[in-house]
N, C-alpha and C positions, 0 to 999 in steps of 0.2 A: 540369513537373507538380509540385505540392506534395509534399514528401516525407512519408513516414508519420510521422516524428517531428514535423514542423511541423503536420501535420494533428492529431495527438494533442494537441499543445500548444494549438492553436486550439480544439479541442473542449473541453479542460479549462477554458480561459479563458471560453468561452461558457457552460459549465455554472456556473462561478463567478459570472458575471454574473446568472444566474438564482437561485442559492442565496443570495447575500448579502442581497438585500432580504428574503427570508424570515427569515434569521438576525437581521436588524435589527428584525423585528416578531414575535418569538417568542411574545409574549402572545396573538397572534391566530392562531397556526399550529395547525391541527388535527393531532392525532397519534393513532395507534392502535397496538395490538400485533399483530404477525404471529403465525403459528401456533407459531413457535419461541420466543415470548416477547419478541423484540426489538422495538424501537420503529421505526415507519415514519411518515413525515409526507408531506404534500402536496409538500414541497420535494424529497424523494427522487425522487418520481415526475416532477416537473417538470424536475429537473436531468437525469435519465436521458433523458427525451424530447428535451431540447435537444441533448444529446450525440449521441444517435442520429440526429437530423436532420442534424447536421454530418457525421458519419461516413457516413451513407447517401447524402448528396448527392455526396460526394467519391469514395466507394468503393462503388457500388451492388452490386457483386458479392460483397462480403465479408459473412460472417455476423457477428452481434453477440450476445454473451451479457451480459446485465445483471442485477444483483441484483433489480431490481423487476419487469422485464418479461420475464425469461427469455431464451430464445434465438430469434432470428429468422434466416432464411437457412438454407441447406442445407450443413452442413459436409461432406457427402459429395462435393459438387461445388465448394464455395467454396475450400477449402484454406487460407483465412485467416479468422481470427476475432478480433474486437475484444472485449475483456473489460472490463466497466465496473462500477465501484462508485461510484454517483453521490454518495453521502455516506457515507464510511467513518467510523464513529464517530457514528452518529445520536444516541446517548445524550449524547455530548459536545455535539453541535449543539443539542439541545433544552434542555440545561442552561446554554447561553450561553457555553460554553468554546470557545476559538478553535483547538483542536487537530484538528478534523475535517478530512477530506481528500476530494479527488476523485481517484480512481484509474482510469487507463486503460492497458491493455496490448494489444499486438498479438501474437497467437499464429500462427505459420506452421509447418505440418508438425509440430505438437505442441510447438514450442519458442517461448518468449517472446523476441521480437526487438526490441521497442520498448516503452518504459515511460515514463509520466508520472505524477507524484504532486504534487498541488498543495494547499497550505494556503491557501485563498482568504482567510480572515479575517486571516491574517498576511501576505498578499501574496507568499508564496514559492512557488517551483515547482522541481521536481526531475525529472531525466529520465536515460534511458540508452538506448543502442542496443547490441545484441550486438556484442562485439569492438570497441567504439568508446568505452568509458569512461562514467563517470557524472558528472553536473553538477548544480549548483544555480544558481538565478537569482532575479530578482524580476519581478513583473508590474506594470508601470507603464503606465497608459493603454491597457490591452489588449495590450501588447507585452511580450515577454520580454527583459529587460535584465540586465546585470551577470553574464553567464555565467562561472561559476567551476568548474573541475574539482574533484571531491571524491575522497578516498582514505581508506581505513581507517587506523587508527593503526598505524604501522610497528613499534612495539615493544609491542604488546598481549600479554596473557598467553596461555598455551597451555592453561590449565585455568580452570574457573569460580571457584575459590577466590580470593577477593580481587578478582575482576573487577568491572568497572562493568556491573551488570546492570539491566535493565528488564523489566517484565512488562506485557503488554496482555491484558485491562484492568488498570489499576492496582489494587493492593490485593487482587488475586485470590488466594484461598487454596487452590487446587486441589492435588491430589496431584502434578500435573506439576511445579509450581514449588516445592513445599515443600522437597525436598532441595537445590535450588539456593539458596533463601533461608537454609538452614542454613549455607551456605558463604560467602555474601556478601549484604548487604542490597540490596533492590530500590530503585532510585533513581527520582525523579520525572522525567517527560519533557515538555518544552515542545513538542516536535514528535514525530512518530512515531519510535519507537526505531530502526526499521530505517534511517531517514534519518540519525539520530544516529550509528549505527554506520558508515554510508557516509562520514560526515564526520570520523570519528575521535573522536567525543565519548562513545561507549559501546563496550563490548567485546562484549556478548552480550545478546540479548533473546529472550523467549519470548512468543509469541502463543498463548493457551491454546485457541483455537478459531477456526473461520472456514471460508470456502469459497474456491474458486479466485480469485474477484474480490478477496478480502482480501489475497492474497499475490502475484498475478501481477506487478504493477508493482513492488512493493517488493523482491521476490526478485531481479529483474534489476538494479535499482539497486544493491543490496548487492553482488552478485557482480561487477558491472562496476566497482565501486569497490575491488575486491580482496578482498572478504569472501566468506562462504560462507552457503548457505541449505539447509535440509532440513526436510521434515516430520518430526515425531517418529516416524513410521512408517518413516523412512529414505528416502523418495522425494525426489529432487532436483527434481521437477516440482511446481509449486504445485497443491494440491488440498485437499479437505476435511480438517478435523482441526486439530491443534495444529502449530505450526511454530517453528523456531529460526533466528535470524539470528546470525551471529558474524563477528568481525573476521578470522578465519583458519580454515583447515581443521582444524588441531589443536584449536583451541578449540571448534569445532563438534562434533568427534568426542567430546571429553571431556565436553562438556555433554550430548550425547545419552546417553553412557554413564551419567552421574549420574542422568539422568531414567529411563532404562529399567532400570537395575539396582536402583533403590530400591523 
């Protein structure tokens, strides 16, 4: 039987095949605002539907939670839940930037056990399984190739002062990140900052808001690469609110201290 990881990769690649034609024809793409003010497009809905079709056919007994279509299946009896963000960074997508993602994670008994994050417009894909490490690769002809293990920087800082910091969304001036920006400038990010931390290209990143689907996949990839993840509220499980990714536990703790004590 196809493993959960291979299934998640296949679902992400299927979603990418749906998203990319929309991305190539942005001028004709209908878009609207959701109740929270964020942008949603026909592409978001089509990609989620395609991913759900793949997951449902292979694992009909699993529940699915998606950003656009909510939860299907009964978690009281399913015990397994797929968490899907069909286009993470829709604002980037509609602006023609290639940094948007497809995020898929599997939650079992309340723990994220499998994660896939794909940058379809860049042809890259990242993944992790609990206790099995984190990896990046390329998608070529619908297949994952060039598998490479990733690891956080081995000599990263233990405090945010002078660290390589990124903020999602870029340029955000919220109270959460202001004390960090006073210690070190926020850097631009060509790929999602969590993935850059996993590869050792950044030390710490703050995502100033989101829901479980924004953090489920990236949190596991960072931790399996040797890094650390937490909500600003201290929860180590992904959930609503702001979150911090870091290259080490000491850096995570000191970053949270700066945020919460300011």
